[in-house]
N, C-alpha and C positions, 0 to 999 in steps of 0.2 A: 570438499562441495561433488553431487554429482554429475554431472555433463547437460543430463538433460534437468537440475530444480532453478541453475543458471541462465540456460534457451531460454526456457517460461520465465522467468524473471525477466528478463530482461524483452519478451513477446510481450512482459504484461504494464511493462512502463514504456514499453512505441502505444498498446493501445490503448493508456490513457495515454499523451500526449496527441496523441492523434481523434483522441473526442472518439475511439470505436467502443459501443459499449457496450455493446452483439460482441465483438473477439475478449477486454475483456470480461465476459461471463459462459464466453465457450472457454476457457484459460480456469473458473471456476466450481468447483461442486454447488449442486442445489441448495447446500443445508452449507452455505460459504459463512458463517462472521464473519464481520468485520469490520473491525474496532477507532474511527474518528480520533482526531487528533479532539482533547475532550472526553472522552471519557462512553459519546452512543457510537452503538452497541445497532450496528445492521446486521439481517439472519438472510439466509439466499434470494437468490433468481428475481424472490418479491422485493426486501430493501433497495436489495444493492444497487437500482438505480434512483430508487427515490434521495441518495446518498454526492453520489456522481451529478445530480442536474439540480442540487441545493451547493455540490460542492462547484460545477463548470457555473452557476448562477450569476454565484456570489465573487465569481474572477474567472473572472473568463480569458485571461488568459494567462492563467495554470500552468507550466510544468517543471518536468523531472529532469533530473539527471543523477545518471551513481555519479554518486561514486565513492563507494565500495565496496563490495560482502563479504558474509563470512559469515562459513555453517556452520552452523547450530543440526549436521542429518540430517531429520526430512520438514526443517526448521535457518531461514538463510534468512541474516538480517542486513538491511540493506539500509546504507547512507545514503540517505537524498540529499541534492538539493535539487531546493521549488522555489521555483519564482515567480513572480506574476503584479501585477496589480489590482490593488479593490476595484469591482465593477462599477461601484457607483461616485466612492470618496476619491479613485485612480490612486491610493497611494501606493509606490512602488511595497515589497520589500526581496528579499533574498536570506530564507533561511537554509540549514541544513535540521533537520528531520530527522529522525530509525521510523525507519517499519520492518516488521517480521515479520516474516511469511513461511506456512507452512501447506507444506505440500506434501497428498493421499495419491495415490494414481496419478501422481499426475497437472489433480490437481491442485487449485485453494482449498483447503481445506483452514483458514486461519488469515484473514488480517490487520496486525497494531500498527495506530500509531503512534512514536510517542517525540515529543519537544527533548527529550534529553535519553543520549545510551545509553545511562541508570539504568534507566526505566527497560528500555527492553529488554536490553540484556537479562535485566529480572524475569523477565515474560518469558521469559525461554530459555534458564540456567534453569534449574530445581538451586532452592536456595538449604544452604550447610544446615546441616540436620543435630 
């Protein structure tokens, strides 16, 4: 894994945890695609803030902790432990998710999040032919 992609991945997660949308967008290509849990896609600097607002309004104390990183060239598979409480329900959760972050020239071009590691791996590895 390139040291740059490693550093950028940690910066992106730190921006997320710090609720710093400007820092997050500074790491994102203007045309990036973010595929959230559930499969909804947000595209570009206009849509990503919508996802950001929806996420933090539903889970105000959401935090993400990187557990592991795997190198796939320009893509990084990140195992993340997320914790928080539903804003209205106050129901706590503590769950592992997998994100695939694709980097190009120091910018995120695609970020997808998965509930199963197998689904994340499928999104970064070509299927056998």
